[in-house]
C-alpha positions as CSV (number, residue, x, y, z in Angstrom):
1,M,21.1,6.9,4.0
2,A,19.8,8.6,6.9
3,T,16.5,8.6,9.3
4,N,14.6,11.7,9.6
5,V,12.6,12.3,12.8
6,Q,9.9,14.6,12.3
7,Q,8.1,17.1,14.9
8,E,4.2,16.8,15.0
9,Q,1.8,17.5,18.2
10,S,4.3,13.9,18.7
11,C,7.2,12.3,18.0
12,T,6.8,10.7,14.3
13,E,9.6,8.7,13.3
14,T,10.7,7.8,9.7
15,T,13.2,5.2,9.3
16,T,14.6,4.2,5.1
17,T,18.0,2.6,6.2
18,D,19.2,3.2,9.9
19,C,18.4,2.0,13.2
20,P,15.5,4.1,14.8
21,S,15.7,6.0,18.2
22,G,19.8,5.2,17.8
23,R,20.1,1.6,19.6
24,K,22.5,-0.7,17.3
25,P,21.1,-3.5,15.0
26,G,19.5,-6.3,17.4
27,S,19.3,-4.7,20.7
28,T,16.0,-5.9,21.6
29,N,15.2,-3.2,25.1
30,M,14.7,-5.8,26.8
31,E,14.6,-5.8,30.8
32,S,17.7,-7.4,32.5
33,P,17.0,-9.9,35.8
34,K,17.8,-7.0,38.1
35,E,15.8,-4.6,36.6
36,L,12.5,-6.6,36.1
37,K,9.6,-4.8,38.1
38,P,6.5,-6.4,38.9
39,H,3.7,-8.1,36.9
40,A,1.6,-4.7,36.8
41,G,-1.3,-6.8,35.2
42,A,-0.9,-10.0,36.6
43,H,-4.4,-9.8,38.1
44,I,-6.3,-9.1,35.1
45,N,-8.4,-12.6,34.0
46,P,-7.7,-12.4,29.7
47,Y,-10.6,-14.8,29.7
48,E,-13.1,-12.6,31.3
49,H,-11.1,-9.4,29.1
50,M,-11.1,-11.6,25.7
51,K,-14.4,-12.5,26.1
52,V,-14.5,-15.7,25.8
53,Q,-14.7,-19.3,27.2
54,L,-12.4,-22.2,26.7
55,N,-14.0,-25.5,26.3
56,P,-13.0,-28.6,27.4
57,D,-12.5,-30.0,23.6
58,G,-9.6,-26.8,23.3
59,T,-12.3,-24.3,21.3
60,L,-13.4,-21.2,22.4
61,T,-16.7,-20.1,23.0
62,R,-16.9,-16.4,22.1
63,L,-19.8,-14.5,24.0
64,A,-19.2,-10.9,22.3
65,E,-18.7,-10.4,18.9
66,L,-18.0,-7.1,17.4
67,P,-20.6,-6.1,14.9
68,T,-20.1,-6.5,11.0
69,L,-21.6,-5.2,7.5
70,E,-22.8,-6.9,4.8
71,A,-20.8,-6.3,1.5
72,S,-22.5,-3.1,-0.2
73,M,-23.9,-5.6,-2.6
74,D,-25.7,-6.8,-0.3
75,D,-26.9,-4.2,1.6
76,P,-30.1,-2.5,1.1
77,Y,-27.9,1.1,2.0
78,G,-24.7,0.2,0.2
79,D,-25.3,3.4,-2.0
80,T,-24.7,5.2,0.1
81,R,-20.8,4.4,1.6
82,G,-18.7,5.6,-1.4
83,I,-17.3,2.0,-3.1
84,L,-18.4,-1.0,-3.9
85,S,-17.9,-4.4,-2.5
86,K,-18.9,-7.9,-2.4
87,D,-18.0,-11.3,-1.1
88,V,-16.7,-14.1,-2.8
89,T,-15.2,-18.0,-1.4
90,L,-12.2,-19.1,-1.4
91,N,-12.2,-22.6,0.3
92,P,-15.9,-23.7,0.4
93,E,-14.6,-26.8,2.3
94,K,-12.7,-24.6,4.9
95,K,-15.8,-21.8,5.4
96,T,-12.5,-19.5,4.0
97,W,-13.6,-16.3,2.1
98,A,-12.4,-12.6,0.8
99,R,-14.3,-9.5,0.2
100,I,-13.4,-7.7,-2.9
101,I,-13.7,-3.7,-1.9
102,R,-13.6,-0.8,-5.1
103,P,-14.0,2.4,-5.9
104,K,-17.2,3.8,-7.4
105,P,-16.4,3.6,-11.4
106,E,-17.6,8.0,-11.3
107,H,-15.2,8.6,-9.2
108,L,-11.9,6.7,-11.3
109,E,-10.4,7.8,-14.4
110,P,-11.5,5.7,-17.2
111,G,-8.5,3.3,-18.4
112,N,-6.2,3.7,-15.0
113,R,-5.9,0.1,-13.1
114,L,-5.7,0.2,-9.7
115,P,-2.8,-1.1,-7.1
116,L,-4.2,-4.3,-5.3
117,V,-4.1,-4.3,-1.7
118,M,-4.3,-7.7,0.1
119,Y,-5.7,-7.0,3.9
120,F,-5.7,-9.4,6.7
121,H,-7.8,-8.4,9.2
122,G,-6.9,-8.4,13.6
123,G,-8.3,-9.5,16.0
124,G,-5.3,-11.8,17.8
125,F,-5.8,-14.7,15.7
126,T,-9.0,-15.9,17.6
127,T,-12.0,-13.3,16.0
128,Y,-13.1,-10.6,13.4
129,N,-13.4,-11.3,9.7
130,A,-14.0,-9.0,6.5
131,G,-16.9,-7.9,7.2
132,T,-16.3,-6.8,11.9
133,V,-17.5,-3.4,11.2
134,F,-13.7,-1.5,12.0
135,C,-11.5,-3.7,9.7
136,N,-14.4,-3.1,7.1
137,N,-14.5,0.4,7.6
138,L,-10.4,0.7,7.1
139,C,-10.6,-1.0,3.8
140,E,-13.4,1.1,2.4
141,R,-12.0,4.3,3.3
142,T,-8.7,3.1,1.6
143,A,-9.8,1.6,-1.2
144,R,-11.5,5.3,-1.4
145,L,-8.9,7.6,-0.4
146,V,-5.8,5.9,-2.2
147,P,-7.3,4.7,-4.4
148,C,-6.9,1.2,-5.0
149,I,-9.1,-2.3,-4.6
150,V,-8.4,-3.9,-1.7
151,V,-9.3,-7.6,-0.6
152,T,-10.0,-8.4,2.5
153,V,-9.6,-11.8,3.6
154,S,-11.7,-13.4,6.2
155,Y,-8.9,-16.6,7.6
156,R,-9.1,-19.2,10.4
157,H,-9.6,-18.5,13.6
158,A,-7.0,-19.8,16.4
159,P,-7.8,-22.6,18.1
160,E,-9.7,-24.4,16.9
161,H,-7.0,-23.8,13.7
162,R,-3.8,-22.9,15.1
163,L,-0.8,-21.4,13.1
164,P,0.6,-21.6,10.6
165,A,-3.8,-22.3,9.5
166,A,-3.9,-18.4,9.1
167,Y,-0.8,-18.5,6.6
168,E,-1.5,-21.5,4.6
169,D,-5.1,-19.4,4.0
170,A,-3.1,-16.6,3.2
171,D,-1.5,-18.7,0.5
172,E,-4.3,-19.7,-1.0
173,A,-5.9,-16.6,-1.5
174,L,-2.9,-15.7,-3.2
175,M,-2.6,-18.2,-5.2
176,W,-6.5,-17.8,-5.9
177,L,-5.8,-14.0,-7.2
178,K,-3.4,-15.7,-9.3
179,Q,-5.9,-17.7,-11.1
180,Q,-7.7,-14.0,-11.3
181,A,-4.7,-12.8,-12.8
182,L,-4.5,-16.0,-15.4
183,D,-8.2,-16.4,-15.8
184,S,-8.6,-14.4,-19.5
185,Q,-11.6,-15.9,-20.5
186,G,-13.7,-15.6,-17.0
187,G,-12.4,-14.8,-13.6
188,D,-13.8,-11.5,-11.1
189,P,-14.9,-8.5,-13.5
190,W,-14.1,-5.7,-11.1
191,L,-10.1,-7.7,-11.1
192,K,-10.1,-8.0,-14.9
193,E,-11.4,-4.6,-15.1
194,L,-9.4,-2.4,-12.6
195,A,-6.4,-4.6,-10.8
196,D,-3.0,-4.3,-11.6
197,F,-1.7,-7.4,-10.3
198,T,2.1,-6.3,-10.7
199,R,2.0,-3.7,-8.2
200,I,0.3,-5.9,-5.2
201,L,0.9,-5.3,-1.5
202,L,0.2,-6.9,1.9
203,F,-1.5,-5.4,4.5
204,G,-2.7,-5.9,8.2
205,W,-2.8,-4.4,11.4
206,N,-2.6,-6.3,14.7
207,S,-2.4,-10.3,13.6
208,G,-3.2,-9.5,10.3
209,A,0.2,-7.5,10.5
210,N,1.6,-11.1,11.7
211,V,-0.3,-12.6,8.7
212,A,1.2,-10.0,6.3
213,F,4.8,-10.7,7.2
214,N,4.6,-14.5,7.2
215,A,2.2,-14.2,3.9
216,R,4.6,-12.3,2.5
217,L,8.0,-14.8,3.1
218,R,6.0,-17.6,2.5
219,A,5.0,-16.2,-1.2
220,L,9.0,-16.5,-1.7
221,D,8.3,-20.1,-2.6
222,L,5.6,-20.2,-4.4
223,D,4.9,-19.6,-8.7
224,L,2.5,-16.3,-8.1
225,V,3.4,-14.8,-12.2
226,P,2.4,-12.7,-12.8
227,L,1.5,-11.4,-9.8
228,K,4.4,-9.4,-8.4
229,I,4.6,-8.2,-4.5
230,L,5.9,-5.3,-4.0
231,G,5.9,-5.0,-0.3
232,V,4.0,-5.1,3.3
233,I,1.9,-3.3,4.9
234,M,1.8,-3.5,8.7
235,T,0.2,-1.5,11.4
236,Q,0.9,-2.2,15.3
237,P,1.9,-5.2,14.0
238,L,1.7,-8.0,16.7
239,F,4.8,-10.0,17.5
240,G,6.6,-11.6,21.3
241,G,8.9,-13.5,22.7
242,E,9.6,-15.8,26.0
243,E,11.9,-12.7,27.2
244,R,9.9,-9.6,28.1
245,T,10.5,-5.9,26.6
246,R,10.4,-2.8,28.8
247,S,6.6,-1.7,27.5
248,D,5.8,-5.3,27.9
249,L,6.4,-4.6,31.5
250,K,5.3,-1.0,31.2
251,Y,2.0,-1.1,30.1
252,A,1.0,-4.9,31.5
253,D,-2.2,-3.6,32.6
254,D,-3.2,-2.1,29.6
255,Q,-7.2,-1.0,29.1
256,M,-6.9,-2.1,25.3
257,L,-4.0,-5.4,25.3
258,P,-3.1,-6.1,28.4
259,L,0.0,-8.6,29.4
260,T,-2.3,-11.5,30.3
261,V,-4.1,-10.8,26.9
262,S,-1.1,-11.1,24.9
263,D,0.6,-14.2,26.3
264,L,-3.4,-16.1,26.5
265,T,-3.2,-15.4,22.6
266,W,-0.1,-16.9,21.7
267,E,-1.3,-19.9,23.9
268,L,-4.2,-19.7,21.8
269,T,-2.8,-19.3,18.6
270,L,0.8,-21.3,18.5
271,P,1.5,-24.8,17.6
272,V,0.4,-26.9,20.7
273,G,3.6,-27.5,22.7
274,S,5.1,-24.6,22.0
275,N,6.6,-21.1,23.4
276,R,6.6,-17.6,22.7
277,D,9.9,-18.0,21.2
278,H,8.3,-20.1,18.3
279,E,9.4,-18.4,14.6
280,Y,5.5,-17.4,14.3
281,C,5.7,-15.3,17.2
282,N,9.3,-14.6,17.5
283,P,11.3,-14.1,14.7
284,W,14.2,-12.7,15.8
285,A,14.8,-16.5,16.2
286,N,14.9,-17.8,13.2
287,P,18.1,-17.3,11.4
288,R,16.6,-18.5,8.1
289,L,13.8,-16.6,7.8
290,H,16.6,-13.5,7.8
291,E,17.9,-14.4,4.6
292,K,14.1,-13.9,3.0
293,L,14.5,-10.5,4.6
294,K,15.7,-8.6,1.8
295,K,13.5,-9.7,-0.9
296,I,10.5,-8.7,1.3
297,G,9.9,-5.8,-0.6
298,R,8.9,-2.1,0.4
299,V,7.9,-2.5,4.0
300,L,5.8,0.3,5.6
301,V,5.4,-0.5,9.6
302,R,3.0,1.7,11.9
303,G,3.2,2.2,15.6
304,Y,2.6,4.3,18.5
305,G,4.4,4.5,21.7
306,G,2.1,3.5,24.8
307,D,1.5,0.3,22.7
308,I,2.6,-2.7,24.9
309,T,3.8,-4.2,22.1
310,I,6.2,-1.0,20.5
311,D,9.6,-2.0,21.6
312,R,9.0,-5.2,19.7
313,Q,7.4,-3.0,16.9
314,R,10.6,-1.2,16.8
315,S,13.0,-4.2,16.7
316,L,11.2,-5.5,13.4
317,V,12.0,-1.9,11.6
318,E,15.7,-3.0,13.0
319,L,15.7,-6.7,12.2
320,L,14.4,-5.4,8.1
321,V,16.9,-2.8,7.9
322,K,20.0,-4.9,9.6
323,N,19.7,-7.6,6.7
324,G,18.3,-5.4,3.5
325,A,14.7,-3.9,3.7
326,E,13.7,-0.6,2.4
327,V,11.6,0.1,5.3
328,V,9.5,3.3,6.0
329,A,8.3,3.5,10.0
330,Y,6.3,6.2,11.5
331,F,6.2,6.2,15.8
332,D,4.1,8.2,17.2
333,E,5.6,8.6,21.1
334,V,1.9,8.8,22.0
335,G,-0.5,6.2,21.5
336,F,-2.1,3.2,22.5
337,H,-2.4,-0.1,21.3
338,G,-5.9,0.3,18.9
339,I,-5.5,4.3,18.8
340,D,-6.1,4.6,15.1
341,L,-10.1,2.7,15.5
342,I,-11.2,4.8,17.8
343,D,-8.9,8.6,17.1
344,S,-10.4,9.9,13.8
345,R,-7.3,12.3,13.6
346,R,-4.9,9.5,14.3
347,A,-6.7,7.1,11.4
348,V,-6.7,10.0,9.1
349,V,-2.8,11.0,9.7
350,T,-2.6,6.7,9.0
351,L,-4.2,6.6,6.2
352,N,-2.5,9.7,4.2
353,Y,0.6,7.7,5.6
354,L,-0.9,4.3,3.8
355,K,-1.9,6.6,0.3
356,D,1.4,7.8,0.4
357,F,3.6,4.5,0.0
358,I,1.3,2.0,-2.2
359,N,0.6,4.9,-4.5
360,S,5.1,5.3,-4.6
361,T,5.5,2.1,-5.3
362,S,5.8,0.3,-9.0
363,S,6.5,-2.6,-10.7
364,K,10.1,-1.7,-11.4
365,S,11.0,-2.0,-7.5
366,S,9.1,-6.2,-7.4
367,S,11.6,-8.4,-5.7
368,S,9.3,-11.8,-5.9
């Protein structure tokens, strides 16, 4: 049992069984009252930063949506993308859907079944979907590189559908996947032909990592046979709490995720009347949840030292390790929230971490 530290251009930390950075398990890098610094990001208007308008009925008007990309089967230029993808409906009443992404046949060895990665997009629970360009591109690259099948889920948005709506949509997506595995006469032909339903991992970035984490724990109470979930992949996972961490204050005026935006995200997302110590935001606050962590399977956490949420990410690793989970964590000392989306070098490094982690799983390690 050891902690390994690898030196690249920045410090990358791999944790399998011990707590990163030498802190005691359970420490959260919180500021004491005497150490609290002025809130450097208090001047930032979160509504303007998020480009949203709150309506009197509690809904949001989203003033600037990011561009989306059609599935390859609906794209006149889909043949140039190196993968095949299509969209399927999960729940027509809730308007939830998923995009299935697979490598092209000529890139695969005949007869091989592929691990299945269920991806949950970021966007602070309030925006984006499976077709949002950077979400789609990440999933396409993952499908090609690993190789694997990716099922990326478009869940309902807050505040129109506050948590646990996104978690419930994840539950439904897993139950849909179970139906695909059991349907010997029908079901999706790509999944029937290629998917190894005993090698499933849940993956998410930002708020999607929060969904993946909670979906995995909720799945322990679902009958998902014959599915086997082997673990969770979380890149820059979004969690919070009422008490400020040092990184909250240090990066309060961050251009990507300032503290006022983080606070508003939780205000719009959590059940009405809840604060940031609700278990959906603050998993450290619920001892009952901790009992499930040893059954979560393998966990990969990826983070950057300049991210406002980095202290909570490190503390999440500590919480997982303390409760018996097998964790691999890579933390670069340099980097900000969302850097993988705009820095191609970092994106490639992260993709290779994902590839190694996914391909190192086996059905024998399942704890479903």
